[in-house]
C-alpha positions as CSV (number, residue, x, y, z in Angstrom):
1,M,78.4,77.6,148.5
2,K,77.6,74.3,147.9
3,T,80.2,72.2,145.8
4,I,80.2,68.7,144.3
5,R,83.3,66.5,143.8
6,L,84.4,65.9,140.3
7,T,87.4,65.3,137.9
8,M,88.9,68.5,136.4
9,A,87.7,66.3,133.0
10,Q,83.9,65.4,134.4
11,A,83.4,69.1,135.3
12,L,84.7,70.1,132.1
13,V,81.9,68.2,130.3
14,R,79.3,68.4,132.9
15,A,79.7,72.4,132.8
16,L,80.0,72.4,128.6
17,A,76.8,70.3,128.6
18,A,75.0,73.4,130.2
19,Q,75.4,75.8,127.8
20,W,72.4,76.9,125.7
21,T,71.6,79.0,123.0
22,E,67.7,80.1,121.3
23,I,67.1,79.7,117.7
24,G,64.0,80.2,116.0
25,G,62.8,80.4,119.7
26,Q,63.9,76.9,120.5
27,R,66.3,76.2,123.1
28,Q,69.6,74.1,121.6
29,P,72.7,73.2,123.1
30,L,75.5,75.4,122.4
31,I,77.8,72.5,121.9
32,A,76.3,70.3,119.6
33,G,78.8,67.5,120.5
34,V,82.5,66.3,120.8
35,F,84.6,64.9,118.4
36,A,87.2,62.5,119.8
37,I,90.0,60.5,118.8
38,F,91.3,58.9,121.8
39,G,94.7,58.0,123.3
40,H,96.7,58.0,126.3
41,G,96.6,61.5,126.4
42,N,92.8,62.0,126.9
43,V,91.1,58.4,126.8
44,A,91.2,58.0,130.8
45,G,90.7,61.1,131.9
46,L,88.4,62.9,129.1
47,G,87.1,59.5,127.7
48,E,85.5,58.6,131.3
49,A,84.0,61.5,131.5
50,L,82.6,61.8,127.9
51,H,81.0,58.9,128.3
52,G,79.4,59.4,131.6
53,M,77.8,62.3,129.5
54,R,77.2,60.9,126.4
55,E,73.6,61.3,126.8
56,R,73.5,65.5,127.1
57,L,76.6,65.5,125.3
58,P,77.0,63.2,122.2
59,T,80.4,62.0,121.3
60,F,81.4,61.4,117.4
61,R,84.4,59.0,116.4
62,A,86.7,60.6,113.6
63,H,89.3,58.9,111.5
64,N,91.7,61.5,111.3
65,E,92.0,64.9,114.0
66,Q,92.7,67.8,111.5
67,A,89.1,66.0,109.0
68,M,87.3,66.5,112.7
69,A,88.2,70.1,113.3
70,H,87.5,70.9,109.8
71,A,83.9,69.4,110.6
72,A,83.4,71.2,113.9
73,I,84.5,74.4,111.9
74,A,82.0,73.8,108.7
75,F,79.5,73.0,111.5
76,A,79.8,76.1,113.1
77,K,79.8,78.3,110.1
78,A,76.8,76.3,108.9
79,S,75.2,77.1,112.1
80,R,75.8,81.0,111.7
81,R,78.1,80.7,114.5
82,R,75.4,80.7,117.0
83,R,76.4,76.4,117.6
84,M,79.8,74.9,117.9
85,M,81.5,72.0,118.7
86,A,84.8,70.8,120.8
87,C,87.4,68.2,119.2
88,T,89.8,66.0,121.6
89,S,92.7,64.4,121.0
90,S,95.7,63.0,122.7
91,I,99.0,65.3,123.3
92,G,101.3,64.6,120.4
93,P,100.7,64.1,116.4
94,G,96.8,63.9,117.5
95,A,97.3,67.3,118.9
96,T,99.2,68.8,116.3
97,N,97.3,67.2,113.5
98,M,94.2,69.9,114.7
99,V,96.7,73.0,114.3
100,T,96.1,73.4,110.7
101,A,92.4,73.3,111.5
102,A,92.9,76.3,114.1
103,A,94.2,78.2,111.7
104,V,91.2,77.8,109.5
105,A,88.9,78.8,112.5
106,H,91.4,81.5,113.4
107,V,91.1,82.9,110.0
108,N,87.6,82.5,109.2
109,R,87.1,84.2,112.6
110,L,84.8,80.8,113.4
111,P,84.2,79.4,117.3
112,L,85.9,75.9,117.7
113,L,86.8,74.2,121.1
114,L,90.0,72.3,121.0
115,L,90.8,69.8,124.1
116,P,94.0,68.4,123.3
117,G,95.7,66.3,126.2
118,D,99.0,67.2,127.3
119,V,101.8,66.5,129.5
120,Y,101.8,66.0,132.9
121,A,101.7,68.9,135.2
122,S,103.2,66.9,138.2
123,R,106.5,66.1,135.7
124,R,106.8,62.9,137.6
125,P,107.1,60.2,134.6
126,D,108.4,63.1,132.0
127,P,109.2,62.8,129.2
128,V,106.2,60.4,128.5
129,L,105.2,59.3,125.0
130,Q,104.7,61.6,122.4
131,Q,106.0,64.7,124.5
132,I,108.0,67.2,122.6
133,E,110.7,68.6,124.9
134,D,112.3,71.9,124.6
135,F,116.0,71.7,125.5
136,G,116.0,75.2,127.1
137,D,112.3,75.9,128.1
138,G,110.4,72.8,130.3
139,T,107.0,74.7,130.2
140,V,106.8,74.0,126.3
141,S,104.8,71.2,125.2
142,A,103.6,70.4,121.6
143,N,100.3,72.4,122.4
144,D,102.2,75.7,122.3
145,C,101.6,75.7,118.7
146,F,98.2,76.5,118.9
147,R,99.1,79.7,120.1
148,P,99.2,82.1,117.4
149,V,96.4,80.6,116.1
150,S,94.1,80.3,118.9
151,R,92.1,83.4,120.0
152,F,92.2,82.2,123.6
153,F,95.0,79.5,124.9
154,D,95.4,78.1,128.4
155,R,96.9,75.0,129.9
156,L,95.2,73.9,132.5
157,T,97.9,72.4,135.5
158,R,95.6,72.4,138.6
159,P,91.6,71.5,138.4
160,E,90.3,74.8,140.2
161,Q,92.1,76.5,136.9
162,L,89.0,74.9,134.9
163,I,86.2,77.7,136.6
164,Q,87.9,81.0,135.3
165,S,89.3,79.3,132.3
166,L,86.2,77.6,131.0
167,S,84.3,81.0,131.5
168,R,87.0,83.1,129.5
169,A,86.7,80.6,127.0
170,L,83.2,80.3,126.2
171,Q,83.4,84.4,125.9
172,V,85.8,84.1,123.0
173,L,83.5,81.4,121.3
174,T,80.4,83.3,121.7
175,D,81.6,86.9,121.3
176,P,81.2,88.2,117.6
177,A,84.2,90.2,117.4
178,E,87.0,88.4,119.7
179,C,85.7,84.7,117.9
180,G,88.0,82.2,116.8
181,P,89.4,78.9,118.6
182,V,89.9,78.3,121.8
183,T,92.4,75.9,123.2
184,L,92.2,74.4,126.4
185,A,95.6,72.0,126.9
186,L,94.7,69.4,129.5
187,C,97.4,68.1,131.1
188,Q,96.3,64.5,131.4
189,D,97.1,63.7,135.2
190,V,94.9,67.2,136.1
191,Q,92.4,65.7,133.6
192,A,92.1,63.1,136.5
193,E,92.3,64.8,139.7
194,A,89.2,65.7,141.7
195,F,88.1,69.1,143.2
196,D,85.3,70.2,144.8
197,Y,83.7,72.5,141.9
198,P,80.8,74.7,143.1
199,E,77.4,73.6,141.8
200,S,76.8,77.2,140.3
201,L,79.2,75.9,137.7
202,F,76.9,73.4,136.2
203,E,73.6,75.5,135.9
204,D,72.4,76.4,132.6
205,R,73.6,79.5,130.9
206,L,71.8,81.0,127.5
207,W,74.4,82.8,125.4
208,L,72.3,84.6,122.9
209,P,74.0,87.0,120.0
210,R,75.5,89.9,121.0
211,R,74.4,93.0,118.5
212,P,76.6,96.2,119.6
213,E,75.2,99.3,118.4
214,P,77.5,101.8,116.3
215,D,79.3,104.6,117.7
216,R,77.4,107.8,117.7
217,N,80.3,109.7,116.2
218,E,81.1,106.9,113.8
219,L,77.8,106.7,112.2
220,A,77.4,110.3,112.1
221,A,80.5,109.9,109.7
222,A,79.6,106.9,108.1
223,V,76.2,108.7,106.9
224,E,78.2,111.9,105.9
225,L,80.4,109.5,103.1
226,M,77.1,107.4,102.2
227,K,75.3,110.9,101.2
228,A,78.3,112.3,99.3
229,A,78.8,109.0,97.4
230,R,78.1,109.4,93.5
231,K,79.1,105.8,92.9
232,P,78.3,103.4,96.0
233,L,79.2,99.6,95.9
234,V,78.5,97.2,98.8
235,I,80.9,94.3,99.1
236,A,79.3,91.6,101.2
237,G,81.5,89.6,103.3
238,G,80.8,86.3,105.7
239,G,79.8,88.9,108.8
240,V,76.1,89.3,107.0
241,L,75.7,85.5,107.2
242,Y,77.0,85.2,110.8
243,S,74.8,88.3,111.9
244,E,72.2,86.8,110.0
245,A,71.7,90.3,108.2
246,E,70.7,89.1,104.6
247,S,67.6,90.3,104.8
248,Q,68.4,93.5,106.0
249,L,71.2,94.0,103.1
250,L,68.6,93.2,100.5
251,A,65.9,96.3,102.0
252,F,69.5,98.5,102.4
253,C,70.7,97.7,98.9
254,E,66.7,98.0,97.8
255,A,66.0,101.5,99.5
256,H,69.1,103.1,98.0
257,R,69.4,101.2,95.1
258,I,73.2,100.4,95.5
259,P,74.8,97.7,93.9
260,S,76.4,94.3,95.9
261,A,79.1,92.3,95.5
262,E,80.2,89.6,97.2
263,T,83.2,87.5,98.6
264,Q,83.5,83.9,99.2
265,A,82.4,84.0,102.4
266,G,79.2,86.5,102.0
267,K,77.9,84.5,99.0
268,S,74.3,83.3,99.2
269,A,73.7,86.8,101.6
270,L,71.9,87.8,98.2
271,P,70.4,85.8,96.1
272,S,72.2,85.3,92.4
273,G,69.0,86.6,90.4
274,H,68.6,89.7,92.1
275,P,69.1,92.4,90.0
276,L,71.6,94.8,92.7
277,N,73.4,91.2,93.0
278,L,76.8,91.7,90.7
279,G,78.2,88.5,92.0
280,A,81.7,87.7,93.2
281,I,84.3,90.5,93.1
282,G,88.0,90.5,92.8
283,V,90.5,88.2,91.6
284,T,87.8,85.4,91.0
285,G,85.3,87.9,90.2
286,T,82.7,88.7,87.9
287,A,83.1,90.9,84.9
288,A,80.3,92.9,85.9
289,A,81.6,93.5,89.9
290,N,85.0,94.0,89.0
291,A,84.2,96.8,86.3
292,M,81.8,98.8,89.1
293,A,84.5,98.4,91.8
294,R,87.4,100.0,89.5
295,E,85.0,103.2,88.9
296,A,83.0,103.4,92.8
297,D,83.9,106.4,95.0
298,L,82.6,104.5,98.1
299,V,82.8,101.1,99.3
300,L,80.8,99.8,102.1
301,A,82.8,96.5,103.3
302,I,80.5,94.9,105.5
303,G,82.0,91.6,107.7
304,T,85.0,91.2,105.6
305,R,88.6,91.2,105.8
306,L,89.5,92.5,102.7
307,Q,92.1,89.8,101.8
308,D,94.2,90.3,98.5
309,F,91.3,87.9,96.4
310,T,88.5,90.3,97.6
311,T,90.7,93.8,96.5
312,G,92.7,92.4,93.8
313,S,95.7,92.6,95.7
314,W,94.6,96.4,96.2
315,A,94.9,96.5,92.5
316,L,91.1,96.4,91.7
317,F,89.7,100.3,93.0
318,Q,90.9,102.3,90.8
319,N,88.8,105.8,91.2
320,P,91.2,108.1,92.9
321,A,88.2,109.5,95.1
322,M,87.2,106.0,96.2
323,R,86.9,105.6,100.1
324,F,86.2,102.3,102.3
325,L,83.4,102.5,104.8
326,G,84.6,99.3,107.1
327,L,81.3,98.0,109.0
328,N,82.2,95.3,111.1
329,T,82.0,93.8,114.5
330,T,85.8,94.1,115.1
331,A,87.7,97.5,114.7
332,F,91.1,95.5,113.7
333,D,88.9,94.6,110.2
334,A,86.6,97.6,110.1
335,G,89.6,100.0,109.9
336,K,91.6,98.1,107.6
337,H,93.2,100.3,104.5
338,R,92.4,103.9,106.3
339,A,88.9,103.0,105.9
340,Q,86.4,105.1,108.0
341,P,85.4,102.1,110.8
342,L,81.4,101.6,111.6
343,V,82.3,99.2,114.4
344,C,79.0,97.4,115.2
345,D,76.5,94.6,114.4
346,A,76.0,93.9,110.5
347,R,72.4,94.1,111.2
348,V,72.0,96.7,113.5
349,G,74.8,98.5,111.7
350,L,72.5,98.3,108.2
351,E,69.6,99.3,110.2
352,R,71.0,102.3,111.4
353,L,72.5,103.5,108.3
354,G,69.1,103.1,106.4
355,E,67.3,105.0,109.2
356,H,69.8,108.2,108.6
357,L,70.0,108.1,105.0
358,G,66.0,108.1,104.7
359,D,65.1,108.5,101.1
360,W,68.8,109.3,100.0
361,R,69.7,107.0,96.9
362,A,72.5,106.3,94.3
363,P,72.7,108.1,91.3
364,A,69.9,106.3,88.6
365,G,72.7,106.3,85.9
366,W,74.7,104.4,88.6
367,T,72.2,101.9,89.6
368,G,71.6,101.4,85.6
369,K,75.2,100.8,84.8
370,A,75.1,97.6,87.5
371,A,72.1,96.3,85.5
372,D,73.5,96.5,82.1
373,R,77.0,95.2,83.0
374,K,75.4,92.2,85.1
375,A,73.1,92.0,81.9
376,K,76.0,91.4,79.8
377,W,78.0,89.0,82.2
378,L,74.9,86.6,82.6
379,P,75.3,85.2,79.1
380,E,79.3,84.8,79.2
381,A,79.0,82.8,82.7
382,R,76.3,80.5,81.1
383,K,78.6,80.3,78.0
384,A,81.6,78.5,80.6
385,T,79.2,76.2,82.4
386,D,77.1,75.0,79.3
387,A,77.8,71.8,78.3
388,P,79.7,71.6,74.9
389,V,77.1,70.9,72.3
390,A,79.4,68.6,69.9
391,P,82.5,67.6,72.4
392,S,85.4,66.6,70.2
393,E,86.4,63.0,70.7
394,G,88.7,62.6,73.8
395,Q,87.8,66.1,75.1
396,L,87.6,66.6,78.8
397,P,84.8,68.7,80.5
398,S,86.4,71.7,82.1
399,D,85.6,72.3,85.9
400,A,83.2,74.9,84.9
401,Q,81.3,72.4,82.5
402,V,81.4,69.9,85.9
403,I,79.8,72.8,88.2
404,G,76.8,73.5,85.5
405,A,76.2,70.1,85.9
406,V,75.7,70.1,89.1
407,Q,74.1,73.6,89.5
408,R,71.4,72.2,86.9
409,M,70.8,69.4,88.9
410,S,70.6,71.4,92.2
411,E,67.6,72.9,94.1
412,S,67.6,76.5,95.7
413,T,67.7,75.0,99.5
414,D,71.0,72.6,98.3
415,V,74.4,73.6,100.2
416,V,77.3,73.2,97.6
417,V,81.2,72.7,99.8
418,C,84.3,73.3,98.6
419,A,87.9,74.6,99.6
420,A,90.7,75.0,97.8
421,G,92.4,74.7,94.2
422,G,90.6,76.0,91.0
423,L,87.4,75.2,92.0
424,P,86.7,77.9,94.7
425,G,87.7,80.3,91.8
426,E,85.1,79.1,89.6
427,L,82.5,78.5,91.7
428,H,82.6,82.1,93.3
429,K,82.4,83.3,89.7
430,L,79.6,81.0,88.1
431,W,77.7,79.4,91.0
432,E,74.0,80.6,91.4
433,A,73.7,80.5,95.0
434,G,70.1,80.3,96.5
435,A,69.2,80.3,100.1
436,P,71.3,81.8,102.3
437,G,74.2,79.2,103.4
438,G,73.5,77.7,100.2
439,Y,77.4,78.2,99.2
440,H,80.1,76.9,102.2
441,M,83.5,77.7,101.2
442,E,86.5,77.7,102.8
443,Y,88.7,80.3,101.2
444,G,90.2,82.4,104.0
445,F,93.0,80.1,104.6
446,S,92.2,77.6,101.4
447,C,92.7,74.5,103.0
448,M,93.5,71.4,100.8
449,G,91.2,68.6,102.5
450,Y,88.4,70.7,104.1
451,E,86.2,69.8,101.5
452,I,84.9,66.4,102.9
453,A,85.2,67.0,106.2
454,G,83.1,70.1,106.0
455,G,80.5,68.7,103.9
456,L,80.0,66.2,106.8
457,G,79.9,69.4,109.3
458,V,77.4,70.9,107.3
459,K,75.2,68.0,107.1
460,M,75.2,67.8,110.8
461,A,74.4,71.1,111.1
462,D,71.4,70.5,109.2
463,P,70.4,67.2,107.6
464,S,67.7,68.3,106.2
465,R,69.7,70.1,103.1
466,H,71.3,68.5,100.7
467,V,74.8,68.7,100.6
468,T,77.1,68.6,97.5
469,V,81.0,68.1,98.0
470,M,83.0,69.6,95.2
471,V,86.7,68.0,95.5
472,G,89.7,68.0,93.4
473,D,91.4,64.5,93.3
474,G,94.6,66.3,94.9
475,S,92.5,67.5,98.0
476,Y,90.9,63.9,98.1
477,L,93.9,62.2,97.9
478,M,95.1,64.8,101.0
479,M,92.0,64.0,103.5
480,N,89.0,61.3,102.5
481,S,89.0,59.6,106.0
482,E,85.2,61.4,106.5
483,I,83.5,59.4,104.1
484,A,83.7,56.7,106.4
485,T,82.5,59.2,109.1
486,S,79.5,60.4,107.0
487,I,78.7,56.5,106.5
488,M,78.7,55.7,110.3
489,L,76.7,58.7,111.2
490,G,74.2,58.7,108.6
491,M,75.1,61.5,107.0
492,N,74.8,61.4,103.4
493,L,76.7,63.6,100.9
494,T,77.0,63.8,97.4
495,I,80.4,64.0,96.6
496,V,82.2,64.8,93.1
497,V,85.5,64.4,92.3
498,L,86.9,66.2,89.1
499,D,90.3,64.4,88.4
500,N,92.6,66.3,86.7
501,R,95.7,64.2,87.5
502,G,97.4,66.1,90.1
503,Y,97.2,69.7,91.2
504,G,96.1,71.6,88.0
505,C,95.2,75.3,89.7
506,I,98.8,75.8,90.5
507,N,100.0,74.3,87.1
508,R,98.1,76.8,85.6
509,L,99.6,79.6,87.9
510,Q,102.9,78.0,87.7
511,M,103.0,78.8,83.5
512,A,101.1,81.5,84.4
513,T,104.3,83.3,85.8
514,G,106.4,81.8,83.4
515,G,107.5,78.7,84.8
516,A,107.9,75.1,83.3
517,P,105.0,72.6,84.1
518,F,107.1,70.9,86.8
519,N,105.8,68.8,89.8
520,N,102.2,69.8,89.9
521,L,100.5,67.5,87.0
522,L,101.2,63.7,88.0
523,R,102.9,63.3,84.3
524,N,105.4,66.7,85.1
525,T,106.8,64.4,88.4
526,A,109.7,62.5,89.0
527,H,108.4,59.1,88.7
528,L,109.2,55.4,87.5
529,E,105.3,54.8,86.8
530,L,102.3,57.0,87.5
531,P,99.5,55.5,89.7
532,A,96.2,54.4,87.8
533,I,94.3,55.6,90.6
534,D,90.7,54.1,91.0
535,F,88.6,56.8,93.1
536,A,85.6,55.2,92.9
537,A,86.8,51.8,94.3
538,H,88.5,53.9,96.9
539,A,85.3,55.6,98.4
540,A,83.3,52.2,97.8
541,S,86.0,50.6,100.0
542,L,85.3,53.3,102.7
543,G,81.4,52.5,102.4
544,A,80.0,55.0,100.1
545,Q,78.3,54.1,97.3
546,A,80.6,55.3,94.1
547,S,80.6,55.6,90.4
548,K,82.9,56.8,87.8
549,V,81.4,58.6,84.6
550,A,82.4,59.0,81.4
551,N,80.8,62.6,80.5
552,L,78.3,65.3,81.4
553,D,75.4,63.7,80.8
554,K,76.1,60.4,83.0
555,L,77.2,62.7,85.7
556,E,74.0,64.2,85.8
557,A,72.3,61.0,86.1
558,A,74.2,60.1,88.5
559,L,73.7,63.3,90.4
560,K,69.9,62.6,89.8
561,K,70.3,59.1,91.5
562,A,72.4,60.6,94.7
563,R,69.5,62.8,95.6
564,K,67.4,59.5,96.6
565,A,70.6,57.7,98.2
566,K,70.6,56.9,101.8
567,K,74.2,57.0,102.3
568,T,77.1,59.0,101.1
569,T,77.4,58.9,97.8
570,V,81.1,59.5,95.3
571,I,81.1,60.0,91.8
572,V,84.2,60.5,90.0
573,I,84.7,62.4,86.4
574,D,87.8,62.7,84.9
575,T,88.6,67.4,83.9
576,D,90.9,69.0,81.5
577,P,93.7,70.2,83.8
578,L,94.2,73.2,81.6
579,A,90.8,75.0,80.9
580,S,89.5,77.8,82.7
581,T,87.3,80.4,83.0
582,E,89.0,83.4,81.1
583,A,85.8,85.9,81.3
584,G,86.1,88.2,84.6
585,G,88.8,88.0,87.0
586,H,91.7,90.1,88.0
587,W,95.4,90.1,88.4
588,W,96.4,88.8,91.8
589,D,100.0,89.6,92.9
590,V,102.1,86.5,92.9
591,A,105.9,87.6,92.8
592,V,107.8,86.3,90.1
593,P,111.6,86.1,89.6
594,E,113.6,89.2,88.4
595,V,116.5,87.0,87.4
596,S,115.6,83.7,85.2
597,Q,117.1,81.9,82.4
598,R,113.7,81.1,81.4
599,K,112.6,83.9,78.4
600,S,108.8,83.5,79.6
601,V,109.4,84.1,83.0
602,L,111.2,87.3,82.1
603,A,108.4,88.0,79.7
604,A,106.1,87.2,82.7
605,R,108.0,89.7,85.3
606,A,107.7,92.5,82.8
607,Q,104.0,91.9,82.8
608,Y,103.8,91.8,86.7
609,D,106.0,94.7,87.3
610,K,103.4,96.8,85.1
611,A,100.1,95.5,86.6
612,R,101.6,96.0,89.9
613,R,101.8,100.1,89.3
614,A,98.0,100.0,89.3
615,Q,98.6,98.9,93.1
616,K,97.0,101.8,95.8
617,L,98.9,100.6,98.8
618,G,98.1,103.7,101.9
619,D,95.9,105.5,99.7
């Protein structure tokens, strides 16, 4: 066996550069690059190794560890999980900064390779700078925080452990069922230790997507359920896009005349204008999709986790005969809530179902009802997003009206990026997605601060698409540093900052549950004075072109100008913190106190108890 003597860090980097995938007939690196913020736990070992391989495995310098991991996650999502990135940090706060991002990747089933530095395996200089010491367990370090939010975790305490550990890591990152974050904690002394590695570790390896076929018995049961259904409904989740199955979904729905609704992750799998696409479902759903869901007797859930926003906290589906058919690559998700599982790849599963269903179609009356309900919904949606004809003096636009302005200035190939707060709900309900992947939402973990970093990752995945990030002032203040990174990398984004002067979404929820406005909007906080935050000036200080606009007309003009810009443009507009779209939507289970001195809380509790009676848990 031929060997080559390398440090563990050098071997890791060389092996990562040898991993390939194939997209559209073209070979591309599986690992597109490494985001790195160096510190004493990774600069000497891994930093030296990355420098030596910088021509084959690019290293990108970021400004915040959590943000760089968000960018890597967004890159993987925009790449349909076919390509991914790695992120490395030092051993202490740099590592723990990435834990939140690991949770984002875990919830959303997205590949992310985390390479935090770790303590000394030898323990000779313990405790080192930034080391977390457990008083009762000498094996614990800060990186143990990654265990519950990693699909695979390993700590490399000897250089030869890399051979087996990296192989397992790559299997998880590329497996459609296991896919999620992988953490390889790299002890800083071991990074620098040499070992005679087999040359086979560095041979090129091609990773193609695995497309598991359905089990024969599960397929037969699924076909029987479908043929018995009189009111079938599809829910398209993110798995449709990850499987690149949007064409198969379209053909399936058209062939069998089944209406389809979409989750946050599944939005854009079908064109918004298609007559069978009823749009968003659940808490932030359209009136059309939710009305059909209430009556459905069979729900074909494709590539979705069926979280509470999708199911209306399990109070949306009201037909006593309703059954779930869960088409998913993982049995964990396929069998949720007593669903009939169909464990397979989404593309393959739709093809096999279609073959066995033959010329079976949903009843014409059911399909016609879906079309009627969509026709009634569209004017309601347009009413919410249209600019006011004659706004009153001082009237601020709603989030929905800003969304309408962005929509009017967008092209079908554009990508809109968002994450947390009230904007995702309005976008889910109102945005008209064009090409697949044109709607990029992080709403599995609903992580504030993902937006701008996520936009950077999306742009890096496909620089040809125009990327518009929509972000509230709260999320902007939490994480904005990657504006500077976008300037450094020449990745021009359009960032629209909606300033409602606080956490408007949670303030509305607080009031809806009977609470007093408290500690959410800036004006309702304990303060000596209210800051007059100049977001445009701040963004300009990071290198962006930036301006504040006074109204929707000027917003549209600024958006038009931003399309031609060579670098990131930030546009700020003040918005109404209280306005939201009343049309559509569904109840969401947010527990209200049983005892309170506030009459409004007690009234909200009575409504809450009444709504909970509609939940169908275990049915």
